[in-house]
N, C-alpha and C positions, 0 to 999 in steps of 0.2 A: 659390788653391791647391785649395780644395776641391772645386770644378768641374772642374779639372784632373784631379785624381784620379778623378772620377768617370767622367770621360770615357775616360782612360787605362785604368782597370783593368776597369769592366764596366759595361753599358748602363745600367742602372736601379737600383743598388745603394742609393741614397740615398731612392728613394720619394718622397712625397708632400712631404716636408719640404724636399727639394731644389728641387723645383719652386717652391715659395714662396720660398724663398731668392733664386733665379733672377729669379724675378717681381718681387721687391722690390728687389734690388739695381740695377735699372733705374729707379728711382724719379725719377731725372732728374740731368743734370749741373748743377752748382752747388750741391749741397745742402751747407749749413753753409758757413763761411767757409773761403775757400781762400786760404791765405798760405803764399807761399814760405818757404823756409828762409831765414836770414839767412848760415850758413855755408855754406862750398864744397863740404861731404862730399857724397857721391852714392851711398854705400851704403845709405840709407834713402830710400825714394821717397816716403813719407808717413807721418805719425803721427796716431793716434787714441788720445787719452788716453795711456796708458802702452804702447798697442799699437803696434809699428813694423811697416810693411810694407818688407821688404827689397827693395833694387833688382833682385836676382836673381829675386825671385818674379815681378815683372813681366815681365822677361825670358823668364823661362820660360812664363808666359802668352802674352806675344806670338809666342814663336816657335810654340806650339801651336795659337793660335786665328787669327792673323793670315791665314794661308793659306785658312782656312774662310770668314772675313769677306770678303777680297778676291773669292774664287770667287764667292761670292753677288753681290758687286757686278760680275760680269763682267771681272774683273781676273786674268790668269793669273799674273802674277809680282809679288808685292806690291813687288818693290824698284823697281818701275817707276812707283810711286805718288809724288807730291808730297811733299816732308817736312810740309806743312800736312795734306794728308790722313793720313799714318801718324801724325803727331802726335794729330789728332782718334780714331783708332781706339785709341792707346795710352791717352789720357785715359778713352773709353768703358770699355775693359778695366779701367783701375783704379778707374772708380768701383764695380765690381763687388768689387773686393778690398777698397776701403774700406767697402761695406756689411759685408763678413764681418767686417772687422776692427772694427767699431762694434758688430755683436753679441758677437764675443769679448771685447771690452772691458767691454759691459754684463754679461756672464755673470761676468768677472773681479770685478766690483764687488759683485756678489751672490753672490760665492763658490760658485759652481758649480765643482765639481770632478770631472772624469771620472776613475774608478779607473784604474788598468793592467788588471785582470782583464776589465774592459768593453771596454778596445781590444784585448785578445788575442781575446776571443769574436768581435769585429767581424772581426778579420782571418782568424781561422779560418773564419769562415762566407762570405768572398768567394768565390764559384764560380772566380774569375779565378786563384785561389793554389791550388787543389784539383789532385790528382793523378789519374790512372787509377782510384784505389781510391774516389774521390770525396770523400776526406778532405784537410785540409790538409798541403800537402807542401813542406817547407822547401828542396827543391832548386827547385822550380817558382817560391816565392818569390822566390828569389834571381835565378833567370833572368828572371823578369818584369821585376825591379827593374833589373837590368842592361841589359836591352833598353831600358828607358825614361831610362836615366841617373838614376835615383834612388838615394837611400841609405836604408838601413833605417830610420834616424832621422827624414828627410823623409817617408816615408810614415806612419810612427807618429804625428808632429806632425800631419798632414794629418788623419788619423783621429780623433785626439783633438779637434781644431779641430771636425770634423763633427759628431762626438757631442756637443760641447758646445753647439754652435748648435742641433742637434736638441733637446737637453733643454731650451734656452730657448723655441723657438719652438713645439714639439709641443703643451704644454698650451692654447697660444693657439689653435692651428689645429684641435685636436682637440676642444675644451672647448666650441666653440660649439653652440649648440641653436636650433631653431626652434620658437616657440610653434604650438600645435593651431590658435589662432584665427587667426595668420596665414597658416598653411597651408590651411586651410579658406577662406579668404576668396580666397586665390590661385588655389586650384584650382577654386572655383565660378565665379570670374571667366573664367577659361580655358575651363571646359568649359560656359558658358552657351551654349545652343544656339538658334538662329534658323531657322526654316523660312521660306523664301524662294519665293514665286512671281515667275518672271521672265519678262518678254515681251521678245522680240528682233526688232527691224524692220530689216532688213538695206536699206541704201540701193539697192544694185544690185537689188533684189527689184521695186523700185517700177516702174510700166509706163513706157515710154518715150514721151514727148510728141512728137506731130508738129512737123515744123520749121515755126517761127513765122514771120511776116511780116517782111518786110526791116526794117520800122520798128522792129519789136521788136529785133531783133538789132543793129541799129545802136545802139540806146538800151544794150543790154548792152555792146556794145564800146565804146562811150564812157564808161560806168561803171567798166570793167575794163581800162584802157590796159596795166597792166603784165602782163596774161596775154598780151597778144597783139603782144609786140616781140620782136625778136631780141635775146637777152642779150648782154652784154659778153664777148667772147672774148679770151683771152690767150694768146699763143703763148710756150711755155716750154720749156727744157731742164731735165730733173730727172735728178737722179743719186741714188740709194739704196744704201746699205749696211747690210744686217740681216744677221740668222742666217739668213734664208730665201735672202738672194741669195748669200751666201757658201758655202752647204752644199755645192754642186756642186764647189766647186775644193778641197774637202778631200778628200785622199787617204789612204790606207792601203797601206802595202807588203804583199807577201804574208806576210812574217815576222810582221807585227803581226797580220794577220788570222788566221793560224795559231794564235798566241800567245793571242789572245782567244778562239778556238774551243777550244781546249784549256782555258782557264781555266774555261770555261762548258761542259766536256763534259757534265755531268750534267743541262744544258738540251737539250743537242742529242743525246745519247745515252740516252735514258730507257729504263729497264728495265721489266719487267712492273711495274705497279703495281695494288693491289687497295685496293676499300674495303671496310673490316672493322667489324664488330661484335662487341665482345670483352666478356667478364663473367668476374672472376677471384674464385674463392669459397675460403675458407679450407680447406675440406675435399673430400673426393671426394663424400661423402654429399650435402653442399650443392650441390654442382657438378651432381649427378643429377638433384636436385630441378630445379634450373634448365634443366637440357637437356631434362627431360621437359615441363616447362610450355612452353618456346619451341618445341619440335617441336609440341605438340598445339595451341597457340594461333597460333602464327607471330607473335606481337606483342612486337616489341623493348621497347617500354615496359614490358609484362607481367614479362616476363622479367627485368627489371632489379629488380623488387620482390618477387621470390619469397623471396630468402634476405636478412636483415637483415646488414648487413656487407658484402655483395659489392660488388666496384668495377666499374663499366661504364665503358666508353670507346667513342667511335666513332673510327676511323682512316681518313680519307678519303685517297685517293692512296699508301696505304703502301707503301713500297719495302722489299726485304730488309734494306738497312742501317739503316733505321728500327726495327728490330725488335731489342730488346737482348738476347732468348733464342735461342739456338740451336735449341732444341726447338720452340719456339713458332714461330719463323720457318719452320721446314722443314714444320710442318703447315699454317702459313697459306698457305703458296705452293704445298701442292700438294692442299689441300681443293677439294671442287666448288663451284660457283657455288651460291648460295642455299640449301644444305645446312647445317643446325645440326649442329656437329661438337664432340665432346669428351663427357665431361671428360678435358683431357691434363694430365698432372703437369709444371709448369715450375718453374724457380726461385722464382717468385713468388707459386705456389700452384697451384690447379686450374683450368683455363682450358677456358671454352666460348665458341664464336664462330660468326659466320657470314660468308661473303664475299658481298656485295651487288651488286659489280662488278668486273669484270678488265678492264684497258686493257692491250692488248697492248704488248710492247717495241717501240719505234720510233726510229730514228736519222736523222739529217738530216745529210748530208754536207758537208764544208767548202765546196763550189763552191755549194751550195744554201743555206747559211747566211750566205755571204757579202753579198748584198745587205741581209739584217736587221742583220748585224754594222756594215756600213759606214754605215747610215743611223742605228743608235744612237750610232755614234762621232761622226758628223758632228753629230748634235742635241747631244751633249756640249760638242763642241769649239766649235760655232758661237760661242756668245758671247766666247769669250777670242780668237778668230780676229778677229771684229769689232774688239773693243779694238785688237788688235796693228794691224790695217789701218786703221784709223780715221786714225792719225798720217799713213800713206802717202797716203792719200786727200786728207788735208788740205794736206801738201807740194804734191800733184799739182795741185789745185786753185789754189793760192796761185802756184804756176809758171805753169801754161798755162789758168787757168780749167777751165771744163767740155769742153775741145776735144780733151785728150788724157788721159784716163783710161786708166791701165793696165789690159789685160784680165785680169792676174793678180790684181788685187785681189779679183774677185769682185763689183764693184759694178754695179748695174742701170741703164742708162741709157736715156731716151726723151725724144723732143720732140714737140710738137705743140700743137694749140689746144684749150681746154677752157673751161667756163664756171664760175662761182661753185658750182656744185653738183656738179662734176667730170663734167660730160658734155660729149662733141664737140659739134661744129656739127650733127651727125646725131641728136643727142639719145641717144647712145649713153654708158654709161660709158667715161670715158677708161682706157686700159690703164695705169695707174700701177702701177708694180711694189711695191704696198703695201696694206694693207686697214686696215679700224677706224679706230682713233684717230691710227694713224700715217698713213694716206691723208688723213684729215682736217685733220691740220697741214702736210701738203704743198699741199694745195688752198688753206690759210688764207694760208701764204708765198706762194704765187703771187700772191695778190689784195691781198697787203700790200705786196708788194716793187715798186719802181719799174723801168722800164725802164732798162736800162744799170747798173744796180748791180751791182757785182762780186759773184759768188757767194759766199757764206760756208757753212760746213759746220755743220748744226744739229744738235743733239740732240733726237731725237724719243722717243717713248713706246718702252718695251720694248727698250731699247739698241738702238735704230734711229738711222742718221745720215743726213742728206741734203742736198742743195745745189740752189738754184733758181736759172736766169738768165731774166729775163723779156726776150723779143726784141721783142715788139710788142704793141699793146693795141687791138683793133678795139671801138668803143664800142658801147653798146645803142643799138639803133635802132627804131624804130615801124614795123610794117607797117599798110599800108593796109587797109581795111574789105576789099576785094576780095581781097588777099592773104591774109587771115587767115580768110575768110567760114567755111571748113570747120571750123576751130578754135573758131570763136565759136558755131557750130551745137552741137558737141561740148560746149562748157563751158557753153553756156546749156542743155540737156538735163541735165547732170550735176547743175546747180545746181536745177533743177526737181525732180528725183528728190530730191535732198537736202531741198529744202523741204517735199515732199509726205512724205516719212518723218518729218520734224520734227513737221510738223501733227499726223500720225497718234499719234506717241508723246506728244505734248503733250494731246491729246484724252484718250487711255488714262490719263495720270498725274493729270489733273485729275479724271478720274472715280473713279481709284483712291484717291486722298487722299479724297475726299468719303465712298466707301463703306467704305473700309479694305480692299479687296479687288480683285482682277481678275477680270471676268468673261470667259469664254470669248469668244473672236472667230474668225469666218467670214472675216474679209478676208485676202485673197491675200497672202502674202509674210510674215505675222505668224507667230512661233512662241512657244508659251507652254510653260514648264515648272515645273512645280508642286513644293512641298514640298522644296526643294534644302536640305539642313542646312548650316550654317555656325556655325563656333565659332573662337574665336582658336586654341584647341589643335589644331583639325582643320579647316583652311582646304579649302574645295571649290573645285577648279579648274575646275568647270562654271559658277562665278560669274566674270563679268570683272571686272578689276582696278578698272575705273572705278565699279563698283558696290561691291564689297568695302570700298573705302576709307569708305564711309558706314555699313555694317551694324553695326558694335560699337556704335554710339550709339543704334540705332533701335529702338522698341518695337512690339508688335504692332499692325497696323493702320496703320502709317507706311508712305509710299512714298517713292520716290525715283526720278528721272530722269536719265539719264547718257548719255554716247555716245563712240565712239572714231572712229577716221578712216572707217570704213565701217558702221556700225550704231548704231542708238539703242536704248536699254534702258530698260525700266521695271519696278522691283522693288517688292514690297510684302511686308513681313515677316507671317507669318500666324500665328506662333507662335513665344514666348520660353519656354524652359523649361530648366532645370538638370536632366541626367540624374542617376538614382538607381541605384547609385552615381555620382559624378560621374567617376571616374577608377577604373582597377583598384588593387589592392592594391600591385603592383609598381610601377605608376608613381607611386603616392603616395610610396611609399616612395624611389622614385629623386629624386622632386622634392625630398622632404625631405631627403635627403642631399647633394644639388646646392646647397640653400639653406644647409645649415650650412657646407658647404666653402667657398662663397662668403663667409659671415661669418667663418669663421676666417681666410681671407684677408684680410679687410678688417681683422681686430683686428690681425693681424700687420703690415700694411702700415701702421696708424696707428702701431704700437709703432716701427717702423722709423724713420718720419717724426719721431717724438719723439727717437730718438735721433740723427738727422741734427742736431737744433737743440741737443741737450743735449751730443752730442759732436763737435763740427767738426772736421772732418779739416784737416791742416796739409800743404800738399803740396809737395815740393820739384821744381820744374820742372827744375833741371838733373839730377836723378836720373831725371827720365823721359826725357831726351836719352841719358843714360848707359844706360837700359835698352833704347832703341830700338837704339843702339850695339852693346851686347851681345847683342841678339837677330838683329843681321845688318842693320838699318835705321838710315836717319838718318844717315849718315855716321861719321866717326872716333869712337871711344869718347874720353871726355873723361877 
């Protein structure tokens, strides 16, 4: 109930504590003892101590949260899910309600009582219930509750429960502290800086060796037979259904396009906007001081400090509708560019301002906006369209295999031969209509499936579906030395360059390890960069990952050798030190706050885990089915 009210009423009115409650609520399915009720009553879905969770609360949460959860899963209509999946989601939502109930039961046992005055103050403070004057408005309150189907007592009970949980958890979350010793240790560890001298030896920079005699080439050919054979090729038919393949089949009629265009009119019809620096002072005399200093020095920061108590604000991209004062609005949008203007008397005090940028009004016609609107619509709808058409594709494959896939599904079909690396016989990437992990999964399936196996629709990564039929297999065959001679020469030269670079790097590494430093090199292709700073708090992209993995354990004078696909590296740590100060005051305070917050979360989590054991929930499985039915899922109500 609590999180439902938070989501229904206002974006973030519960603040940090609700985030903690939500985090703790998902401690895990299976907490405590799950014991079904022995009776047939279905009005209570779970019991925690003396606290009851009514079935109607679970039903209300299901109606509210099920569409969002299923949309994240790529399912457009929750009613199309299997009863098992619906039940799993219902249990997940119930666990959040149980966690809240355990906290409320603990608060009851501790005799925590929230007075009516606190509830009244909370209601009056909620922006969702405020009228045009900025104050609580009873008519707005009634209207909001009616729109959400809530009674006044339900809302008051929700707020009372929320304040009770806050009263219980806030001391734990906010009472955590971080010792100076721990903070200093962590800061010094992260700030410890190493200056690194780095040598790079690219393999490609090594001189090419002349072609060796035939005997040498034949020996290399005999020792590396796998490099000079024709790889196994498989001829396959592939069908892919993904968000990318269905996108072009998703359409919008003119009425829909126009509706979206009108809904986003503020985006496509932008009035003149201005970047504004504004200072408001309580008196005209103060405002004059600010204006004179600002005009004389032209410094925005200096102008803010002239008068104590003055309020300064920057307004990038301000529109007339965003300025609450009619007097100030007229002045702001008539003022010349870069000129300090004022003082001007407004409803909020005396204003001095400067316009730093003017962006003229511009409009985008419906015809020009259509491609963007359609693209956004397709991107939003594609996941659910894939889910809908997946069943149709599955039926088509079950009926006629991959030979009769309807064009209307938006599935991409292709056939051809490829090797285990996804290349054609011409050593070009096979044009599979997928990329990344999806492409890898399809290639793996091609080389796992037997010829003649019936194709099955397989779920791949990122809500992608594909099916494969392997028609024939051409086994790998070795090429003769004469057929592969050109490739043998190229491979031998590449191996020789790699060996030469390896020898150079090894010699430099042994010398650096002995001396504790790297001497300057005049060898062609060798690149040296000195004094590259590195710390855990500030990693340096100039250092390759293969070297970085060693640095945090190295002392001054120690050397390391590493390599990647095309370069050898030798690195020596020339100096290790901790900056003084190790971090700015702002960074220290931020780290301290983050650590205290993490400790507070841990304390609250430990407390909830203890409640799980002390207050095990008793769950009425029949009531879960009743809640699903009441919410419009899971079949007829019992």
